[in-house]
Residue frames as qw, qx, qy, qz and C-alpha x, y, z in Angstrom:
[[0.495, 0.070, 0.852, -0.156, 28.54, 14.92, -6.66],
 [0.098, 0.026, -0.712, -0.695, 27.31, 13.66, -10.02],
 [0.632, -0.066, -0.073, -0.768, 23.57, 13.40, -10.86],
 [0.758, 0.001, -0.636, -0.146, 23.86, 9.61, -10.88],
 [0.361, 0.037, -0.725, 0.586, 25.37, 9.65, -7.40],
 [0.308, -0.080, 0.275, -0.907, 22.59, 11.95, -6.21],
 [0.745, -0.052, -0.355, -0.562, 19.97, 9.54, -7.54],
 [0.669, 0.010, -0.723, 0.173, 21.65, 6.60, -5.84],
 [0.107, 0.085, -0.589, 0.796, 21.82, 8.54, -2.59],
 [0.522, -0.077, 0.060, -0.847, 18.09, 9.33, -2.80],
 [0.779, -0.022, -0.548, -0.306, 17.24, 5.70, -3.54],
 [0.503, 0.023, -0.739, 0.447, 19.22, 4.47, -0.53],
 [0.125, -0.075, 0.420, -0.896, 17.61, 7.13, 1.67],
 [0.669, -0.071, -0.188, -0.716, 14.12, 6.11, 0.49],
 [0.731, -0.014, -0.681, -0.029, 14.88, 2.46, 1.18],
 [0.295, 0.026, -0.681, 0.669, 16.00, 3.31, 4.70],
 [0.371, -0.069, 0.196, -0.905, 12.88, 5.40, 5.31],
 [0.754, -0.047, -0.415, -0.508, 10.64, 2.61, 4.03],
 [0.625, 0.005, -0.743, 0.239, 12.41, 0.05, 6.20],
 [0.092, 0.014, -0.578, 0.811, 12.07, 2.25, 9.28],
 [0.491, -0.077, -0.070, -0.865, 8.40, 2.86, 8.43],
 [0.859, -0.068, -0.264, -0.433, 7.36, -0.82, 8.43],
 [0.837, -0.031, -0.485, 0.253, 10.03, -2.58, 10.50],
 [0.531, -0.844, 0.061, 0.047, 11.95, -2.13, 13.75],
 [0.828, 0.172, -0.006, 0.534, 15.30, -2.51, 12.01],
 [0.375, -0.739, -0.050, 0.558, 17.83, 0.08, 13.28],
 [0.469, 0.319, 0.390, 0.725, 17.94, 2.18, 10.13],
 [0.011, -0.807, -0.260, 0.530, 17.67, 5.92, 9.75],
 [0.545, 0.550, 0.351, 0.527, 17.97, 8.46, 6.99],
 [0.296, -0.212, -0.069, 0.929, 19.42, 11.91, 6.60],
 [0.110, -0.427, -0.507, -0.740, 16.24, 12.94, 4.82],
 [0.231, -0.012, 0.478, -0.847, 13.92, 15.01, 7.00],
 [0.058, 0.338, 0.938, 0.046, 10.57, 13.30, 7.54],
 [0.131, 0.649, 0.483, -0.573, 8.55, 16.50, 7.59],
 [0.168, 0.536, -0.303, -0.770, 9.03, 17.59, 3.99],
 [0.821, 0.357, -0.052, -0.443, 7.11, 14.80, 2.29],
 [0.119, 0.525, -0.839, -0.084, 10.07, 12.42, 2.39],
 [0.444, 0.008, 0.856, -0.263, 7.95, 9.59, 3.81],
 [0.675, 0.542, 0.284, -0.412, 5.33, 10.00, 1.09],
 [0.472, 0.702, -0.463, -0.264, 7.97, 9.99, -1.64],
 [0.033, -0.439, 0.896, -0.061, 9.70, 6.96, -0.13],
 [0.744, 0.058, 0.482, -0.459, 6.54, 4.83, -0.20],
 [0.734, 0.486, -0.388, -0.273, 7.63, 3.39, -3.55],
 [0.294, 0.447, -0.818, 0.209, 10.16, 1.37, -1.54],
 [0.646, -0.274, 0.445, -0.556, 7.61, -0.20, 0.83],
 [0.970, 0.140, -0.039, -0.194, 7.29, -3.42, -1.22],
 [0.570, 0.525, -0.555, 0.302, 11.09, -3.67, -1.28],
 [0.220, -0.442, 0.642, -0.587, 11.13, -3.49, 2.51],
 [0.850, -0.057, 0.227, -0.473, 8.37, -6.08, 2.52],
 [0.833, 0.382, -0.399, -0.014, 10.47, -8.35, 0.35],
 [0.233, 0.483, -0.704, 0.467, 13.19, -8.30, 3.01],
 [0.560, -0.248, 0.502, -0.611, 10.64, -9.18, 5.69],
 [0.928, 0.172, -0.036, -0.329, 9.39, -12.08, 3.58],
 [0.639, 0.478, -0.574, 0.185, 12.94, -13.33, 3.02],
 [0.116, -0.436, 0.698, -0.556, 13.58, -13.30, 6.76],
 [0.773, -0.068, 0.346, -0.528, 10.46, -15.38, 7.36],
 [0.889, 0.355, -0.251, -0.142, 11.46, -17.78, 4.59],
 [0.362, 0.531, -0.688, 0.338, 14.94, -18.16, 6.08],
 [0.427, -0.313, 0.629, -0.570, 13.46, -18.99, 9.48],
 [0.901, 0.131, 0.121, -0.396, 11.23, -21.60, 7.85],
 [0.742, 0.490, -0.456, 0.040, 14.14, -23.13, 5.94],
 [0.088, 0.496, -0.736, 0.452, 16.35, -23.35, 9.04],
 [0.641, -0.182, 0.490, -0.563, 13.52, -24.91, 11.05],
 [0.929, 0.260, -0.072, -0.252, 12.95, -27.57, 8.39],
 [0.557, 0.544, -0.589, 0.217, 16.69, -28.28, 8.18],
 [0.160, -0.414, 0.712, -0.544, 16.72, -28.80, 11.96],
 [0.188, -0.110, -0.975, -0.038, 14.06, -31.47, 11.56],
 [0.283, 0.262, 0.512, -0.768, 11.02, -29.54, 12.74],
 [0.335, 0.497, 0.793, 0.109, 7.63, -30.33, 11.23],
 [0.166, 0.419, 0.387, 0.805, 6.13, -27.86, 8.71],
 [0.327, -0.807, -0.437, -0.227, 3.50, -26.69, 11.22],
 [0.576, -0.671, -0.097, 0.457, 6.18, -25.64, 13.70],
 [0.480, -0.006, 0.300, 0.825, 8.35, -24.15, 10.97],
 [0.029, 0.649, 0.476, 0.592, 5.39, -22.10, 9.74],
 [0.440, -0.844, -0.301, 0.056, 4.79, -20.76, 13.23],
 [0.591, -0.456, 0.096, 0.659, 8.44, -19.75, 13.54],
 [0.342, 0.306, 0.420, 0.783, 8.29, -18.02, 10.14],
 [0.170, -0.802, -0.411, -0.398, 5.29, -15.95, 11.23],
 [0.578, -0.738, -0.156, 0.311, 6.96, -15.16, 14.54],
 [0.574, -0.130, 0.213, 0.780, 10.03, -13.93, 12.67],
 [0.150, 0.512, 0.405, 0.742, 8.08, -11.58, 10.42],
 [0.379, -0.839, -0.350, -0.171, 6.09, -10.26, 13.40],
 [0.651, -0.549, -0.054, 0.522, 9.32, -9.69, 15.32],
 [0.465, 0.088, 0.280, 0.835, 10.98, -7.79, 12.48],
 [0.046, -0.581, -0.386, -0.715, 7.96, -5.55, 11.99],
 [0.032, -0.075, 0.543, -0.836, 7.34, -5.13, 15.69],
 [0.070, 0.485, 0.868, -0.077, 3.86, -6.60, 15.05],
 [0.061, 0.249, -0.004, -0.967, 3.05, -3.13, 13.68],
 [0.386, -0.039, -0.559, -0.733, 0.53, -4.35, 11.13],
 [0.404, -0.335, -0.849, 0.055, -1.04, -6.86, 13.52],
 [0.128, -0.381, -0.481, 0.779, -1.54, -4.02, 15.98],
 [0.234, 0.163, -0.221, -0.933, -3.22, -1.96, 13.26],
 [0.421, -0.180, -0.783, -0.421, -5.52, -4.84, 12.36],
 [0.330, -0.395, -0.779, 0.357, -6.54, -5.35, 15.99],
 [0.018, -0.359, -0.265, 0.895, -7.17, -1.64, 16.58],
 [0.299, 0.052, -0.461, -0.834, -9.15, -1.37, 13.34],
 [0.415, -0.287, -0.842, -0.190, -11.32, -4.34, 14.25],
 [0.250, -0.437, -0.645, 0.574, -11.97, -2.93, 17.73],
 [0.040, 0.308, 0.050, -0.949, -12.67, 0.58, 16.48],
 [0.366, 0.030, -0.521, -0.771, -14.87, -0.19, 13.50],
 [0.472, -0.252, -0.830, -0.159, -16.61, -3.05, 15.28],
 [0.387, -0.414, -0.685, 0.458, -17.03, -1.61, 18.75],
 [0.058, -0.247, -0.171, 0.952, -17.64, 2.12, 18.38],
 [0.279, 0.673, 0.675, -0.116, -21.02, 3.69, 17.68],
 [0.216, 0.957, 0.071, -0.183, -19.92, 7.15, 16.57],
 [0.663, 0.637, -0.191, 0.342, -17.03, 8.36, 14.44],
 [0.085, -0.779, 0.443, -0.436, -15.34, 9.99, 17.41],
 [0.783, -0.408, 0.408, -0.235, -15.75, 6.93, 19.59],
 [0.950, 0.279, 0.047, 0.134, -14.34, 4.65, 16.88],
 [0.452, 0.714, -0.316, 0.432, -11.26, 6.87, 16.59],
 [0.400, -0.687, 0.450, -0.407, -10.86, 6.91, 20.38],
 [0.941, -0.162, 0.280, -0.096, -11.00, 3.11, 20.52],
 [0.837, 0.475, -0.081, 0.260, -8.43, 2.82, 17.73],
 [0.202, 0.740, -0.413, 0.491, -6.02, 4.97, 19.75],
 [0.716, -0.552, 0.302, -0.303, -6.55, 2.96, 22.91],
 [0.168, 0.540, -0.825, 0.002, -3.59, 0.65, 23.55],
 [0.521, -0.061, 0.779, -0.343, -5.86, -1.97, 25.08],
 [0.241, 0.078, -0.810, -0.528, -7.20, -4.76, 22.89],
 [0.629, 0.027, 0.335, -0.701, -10.84, -5.82, 22.80],
 [0.733, 0.124, 0.655, -0.134, -12.83, -8.83, 21.66],
 [0.692, 0.708, 0.073, -0.124, -12.95, -7.80, 18.00],
 [0.164, 0.819, -0.549, -0.030, -9.21, -7.24, 17.96],
 [0.483, -0.343, 0.801, -0.080, -8.47, -10.63, 19.54],
 [0.775, 0.362, 0.502, -0.127, -10.71, -12.39, 17.03],
 [0.528, 0.827, -0.158, -0.112, -9.06, -10.53, 14.14],
 [0.050, -0.707, 0.706, -0.002, -5.58, -11.56, 15.29],
 [0.646, -0.089, 0.750, -0.109, -6.63, -15.20, 15.74],
 [0.751, 0.580, 0.297, -0.109, -8.04, -15.24, 12.22],
 [0.322, 0.871, -0.359, -0.089, -4.98, -13.49, 10.79],
 [0.192, -0.561, 0.805, -0.023, -2.41, -15.83, 12.33],
 [0.698, 0.078, 0.687, -0.186, -4.61, -18.86, 11.81],
 [0.726, 0.655, 0.150, -0.145, -5.18, -18.25, 8.11],
 [0.285, 0.819, -0.496, -0.036, -1.55, -17.38, 7.40],
 [0.389, -0.426, 0.810, -0.106, -0.27, -20.35, 9.39],
 [0.771, 0.252, 0.557, -0.176, -2.68, -22.71, 7.63],
 [0.623, 0.763, -0.102, -0.141, -1.60, -21.40, 4.23],
 [0.087, 0.730, -0.678, 0.017, 2.10, -21.94, 4.95],
 [0.554, -0.195, 0.793, -0.162, 1.46, -25.43, 6.32],
 [0.788, 0.472, 0.339, -0.202, -0.53, -26.28, 3.18],
 [0.481, 0.800, -0.349, -0.079, 2.34, -25.14, 0.96],
 [0.917, -0.342, 0.175, 0.109, 4.92, -27.03, 3.08],
 [0.802, 0.316, 0.053, 0.504, 7.77, -26.92, 0.53],
 [0.432, -0.583, -0.042, 0.687, 10.54, -24.51, 1.67],
 [0.244, 0.048, 0.457, 0.854, 10.84, -23.18, -1.88],
 [0.127, -0.620, -0.632, -0.447, 7.09, -22.65, -2.14],
 [0.409, -0.765, -0.388, 0.310, 6.98, -20.99, 1.28],
 [0.393, -0.348, 0.129, 0.841, 9.77, -18.63, 0.26],
 [0.079, 0.283, 0.548, 0.784, 7.95, -17.62, -2.91],
 [0.276, -0.709, -0.618, -0.198, 4.69, -17.17, -1.03],
 [0.443, -0.690, -0.274, 0.503, 6.18, -15.06, 1.76],
 [0.312, -0.172, 0.262, 0.897, 8.10, -12.82, -0.64],
 [0.042, -0.424, -0.605, -0.673, 5.01, -12.29, -2.80],
 [0.357, -0.729, -0.584, -0.008, 2.74, -11.69, 0.20],
 [0.431, -0.649, -0.185, 0.599, 4.98, -9.23, 2.02],
 [0.243, -0.097, 0.345, 0.901, 5.92, -7.29, -1.12],
 [0.096, -0.436, -0.640, -0.625, 2.46, -7.14, -2.67],
 [0.346, -0.711, -0.596, 0.143, 0.67, -6.36, 0.61],
 [0.312, -0.637, -0.086, 0.700, 2.76, -3.19, 0.93],
 [0.285, 0.100, 0.516, 0.802, 2.70, -2.30, -2.76],
 [0.079, -0.666, -0.611, -0.420, -0.89, -1.09, -2.50],
 [0.374, -0.626, -0.415, 0.544, -0.27, 1.15, 0.51],
 [0.177, -0.217, 0.150, 0.948, 0.84, 4.21, -1.53],
 [0.174, -0.320, -0.620, -0.695, -2.28, 4.01, -3.69],
 [0.402, -0.625, -0.666, 0.063, -4.48, 3.58, -0.61],
 [0.355, -0.515, -0.237, 0.743, -2.81, 6.57, 1.08],
 [0.096, -0.048, 0.352, 0.930, -3.21, 8.62, -2.09],
 [0.263, -0.363, -0.658, -0.606, -6.90, 7.85, -2.69],
 [0.516, -0.650, -0.558, -0.016, -8.23, 7.78, 0.89],
 [0.022, 0.751, -0.205, 0.627, -7.89, 11.00, 2.93],
 [0.280, 0.086, -0.757, 0.585, -6.59, 10.92, 6.52],
 [0.408, -0.646, -0.627, -0.151, -9.32, 10.59, 9.14],
 [0.470, -0.771, -0.201, 0.380, -7.40, 12.85, 11.54],
 [0.262, 0.941, -0.151, 0.150, -5.36, 15.99, 11.18],
 [0.208, -0.703, 0.671, -0.111, -2.68, 14.44, 13.34],
 [0.891, -0.074, 0.434, -0.109, -1.36, 10.90, 13.54],
 [0.547, -0.247, 0.659, 0.453, 0.77, 8.68, 11.33],
 [0.500, 0.532, 0.619, 0.289, -1.38, 8.81, 8.20],
 [0.128, 0.976, 0.174, -0.024, -1.61, 12.60, 8.23],
 [0.328, -0.809, 0.365, 0.322, 2.07, 13.18, 8.98],
 [0.659, -0.035, 0.628, 0.412, 3.24, 10.78, 6.27],
 [0.192, 0.514, -0.260, -0.795, 1.59, 12.87, 3.56],
 [0.806, 0.456, 0.231, -0.299, 0.13, 11.93, 0.18],
 [0.625, -0.191, 0.589, 0.475, 2.40, 9.78, -2.01],
 [0.281, 0.570, -0.318, -0.703, 3.09, 11.27, -5.44],
 [0.867, 0.356, 0.003, -0.349, 1.90, 9.43, -8.54],
 [0.496, 0.582, -0.643, 0.034, 5.41, 8.25, -9.37],
 [0.175, -0.341, 0.834, -0.398, 5.78, 6.52, -6.01],
 [0.752, 0.135, 0.406, -0.502, 2.36, 4.89, -6.38],
 [0.790, 0.507, -0.240, -0.248, 3.25, 3.59, -9.84],
 [0.315, 0.540, -0.764, 0.161, 6.68, 2.23, -8.87],
 [0.398, -0.213, 0.760, -0.468, 5.30, 0.47, -5.78],
 [0.823, 0.271, 0.228, -0.443, 2.53, -1.09, -7.84],
 [0.674, 0.568, -0.457, -0.116, 5.04, -2.27, -10.45],
 [0.066, 0.466, -0.833, 0.291, 7.34, -3.81, -7.83],
 [0.567, -0.049, 0.651, -0.502, 4.45, -5.60, -6.12],
 [0.832, 0.407, 0.014, -0.378, 3.04, -6.88, -9.41],
 [0.502, 0.580, -0.642, 0.007, 6.47, -8.13, -10.48],
 [0.187, -0.340, 0.838, -0.383, 6.91, -9.96, -7.16],
 [0.736, 0.150, 0.449, -0.484, 3.52, -11.61, -7.57],
 [0.772, 0.531, -0.215, -0.275, 4.18, -12.61, -11.19],
 [0.330, 0.557, -0.753, 0.121, 7.61, -14.08, -10.45],
 [0.273, -0.235, 0.822, -0.441, 6.39, -15.99, -7.41],
 [0.591, 0.245, 0.643, -0.420, 3.01, -17.23, -8.59],
 [0.334, 0.231, 0.745, 0.530, 3.05, -16.85, -12.36],
 [0.090, -0.081, -0.221, -0.968, 1.12, -14.29, -14.44],
 [0.455, -0.399, -0.624, -0.494, -2.32, -15.93, -14.27],
 [0.569, -0.510, -0.590, 0.261, -2.26, -16.50, -10.53],
 [0.286, -0.161, -0.174, 0.928, -0.76, -13.07, -9.97],
 [0.218, -0.279, -0.365, -0.861, -3.76, -11.60, -11.79],
 [0.569, -0.520, -0.622, -0.137, -6.08, -13.46, -9.43],
 [0.518, -0.373, -0.413, 0.649, -4.13, -11.99, -6.53],
 [0.114, 0.032, 0.072, 0.990, -4.31, -8.46, -7.92],
 [0.381, -0.440, -0.512, -0.632, -8.08, -8.71, -8.38],
 [0.617, -0.529, -0.565, 0.138, -8.53, -9.91, -4.79],
 [0.429, -0.253, -0.248, 0.831, -6.25, -7.17, -3.44],
 [0.050, -0.221, -0.255, -0.940, -8.14, -4.52, -5.39],
 [0.510, -0.532, -0.549, -0.395, -11.49, -5.72, -4.07],
 [0.619, -0.464, -0.476, 0.419, -10.13, -5.82, -0.52],
 [0.319, -0.079, -0.079, 0.941, -8.62, -2.35, -0.82],
 [0.209, -0.341, -0.350, -0.847, -11.78, -0.79, -2.23],
 [0.589, -0.541, -0.580, -0.155, -13.94, -2.47, 0.40],
 [0.566, -0.410, -0.382, 0.605, -11.74, -1.33, 3.28],
 [0.177, 0.084, 0.082, 0.977, -11.46, 2.19, 1.82],
 [0.354, -0.472, -0.444, -0.674, -15.23, 2.52, 1.57],
 [0.646, -0.537, -0.532, 0.102, -15.71, 1.16, 5.08],
 [0.501, -0.250, -0.256, 0.788, -13.08, 3.50, 6.55],
 [0.016, 0.218, 0.190, 0.957, -14.49, 6.57, 4.81],
 [0.477, -0.520, -0.495, -0.507, -18.06, 5.80, 5.86],
 [0.698, -0.536, -0.455, 0.135, -17.24, 5.00, 9.48],
 [0.549, -0.596, -0.112, 0.575, -14.36, 7.30, 10.43],
 [0.216, 0.940, 0.015, -0.265, -13.98, 9.69, 7.49],
 [0.461, 0.762, -0.455, -0.005, -10.77, 8.24, 6.03],
 [0.884, 0.081, -0.400, 0.229, -7.65, 6.26, 6.80],
 [0.434, -0.829, 0.330, -0.121, -5.35, 6.10, 9.79],
 [0.102, 0.568, -0.816, 0.021, -2.13, 4.26, 10.52],
 [0.520, -0.043, 0.797, -0.305, -4.24, 1.44, 11.97],
 [0.757, 0.517, 0.190, -0.353, -6.29, 1.22, 8.78],
 [0.444, 0.696, -0.547, -0.139, -3.06, 0.96, 6.78],
 [0.189, -0.370, 0.892, -0.177, -1.91, -1.87, 9.06],
 [0.676, 0.223, 0.600, -0.364, -5.22, -3.66, 8.57],
 [0.663, 0.658, -0.155, -0.320, -4.90, -3.23, 4.81],
 [0.202, 0.598, -0.775, -0.032, -1.46, -4.85, 4.85],
 [0.388, -0.151, 0.864, -0.282, -2.68, -7.77, 6.93],
 [0.733, 0.409, 0.364, -0.404, -5.73, -8.44, 4.76],
 [0.593, 0.687, -0.352, -0.227, -3.63, -8.36, 1.59],
 [0.013, -0.512, 0.854, -0.090, -0.95, -10.58, 3.12],
 [0.582, 0.046, 0.740, -0.336, -3.58, -13.15, 4.08],
 [0.739, 0.551, 0.131, -0.366, -5.15, -13.12, 0.61],
 [0.435, 0.680, -0.573, -0.139, -1.85, -13.62, -1.20],
 [0.181, -0.350, 0.901, -0.182, -0.84, -16.50, 1.08],
 [0.675, 0.232, 0.591, -0.376, -4.22, -18.14, 0.49],
 [0.682, 0.651, -0.159, -0.291, -3.83, -17.77, -3.27],
 [0.201, 0.609, -0.768, 0.003, -0.34, -19.24, -3.01],
 [0.428, -0.155, 0.840, -0.296, -1.64, -22.14, -0.90],
 [0.758, 0.399, 0.307, -0.414, -4.30, -22.87, -3.49],
 [0.727, 0.643, -0.219, -0.096, -1.67, -23.41, -6.19],
 [0.172, 0.711, -0.667, 0.143, 1.84, -23.88, -4.84],
 [0.581, -0.325, 0.692, -0.278, 1.09, -26.92, -2.68],
 [0.867, 0.292, 0.396, -0.078, 0.21, -28.88, -5.81],
 [0.525, -0.214, 0.491, 0.661, 3.11, -27.48, -7.76],
 [0.400, 0.712, 0.532, 0.222, 0.70, -25.56, -9.98]]
């Protein structure tokens, strides 16, 4: 096999790992997951996010074509993205809200985050998440604008995950965050470039810069909170990070795309 074929094979394997990491799509890879393959494949997370965003945009477009109002179409778009991801990130957001908001000690917070039951903080977090994202899509309304917003939001919200995983240590020795490993610098850089490109193409350079600033502030705030309260990041923290970033990008898009700006 030629070196070029080997590279292509590795790229395809990384894409499949990334897709299996953030979606419930029936994909698998021949790469073993215990040798740092997940960490190396994190560069492809925004690419997987792009596919999720496209699926949501397609659902919105079909709903509009069938004569449904934008508010119903927006709800169907969100339902589609949640279905494809298995509500993985929503679950992480809810668990993070319950753990950080309801526990008094580090150990208790971690125990709550592993509990499959949802509490008051988690319910409130999910209501805010779906409410803000739904409102943003309804404000945009245009199928083209919604497509751009969903692609940018789902790609950019996952583009920062490798950097977050690299800079914030795992809070546990076991669990998803620990088993995934630390992404190498190359994966962090490629993911950041893909996410930035998606933002720039969808929103324009100036608005993309606004989005990047907001995502950076959100990431640093969540990182500091996670380190202080539980000693680092977990899979739930990563899910919360994705949700917060997705919300912010959709709000930025709603602030501009609905006026055609």
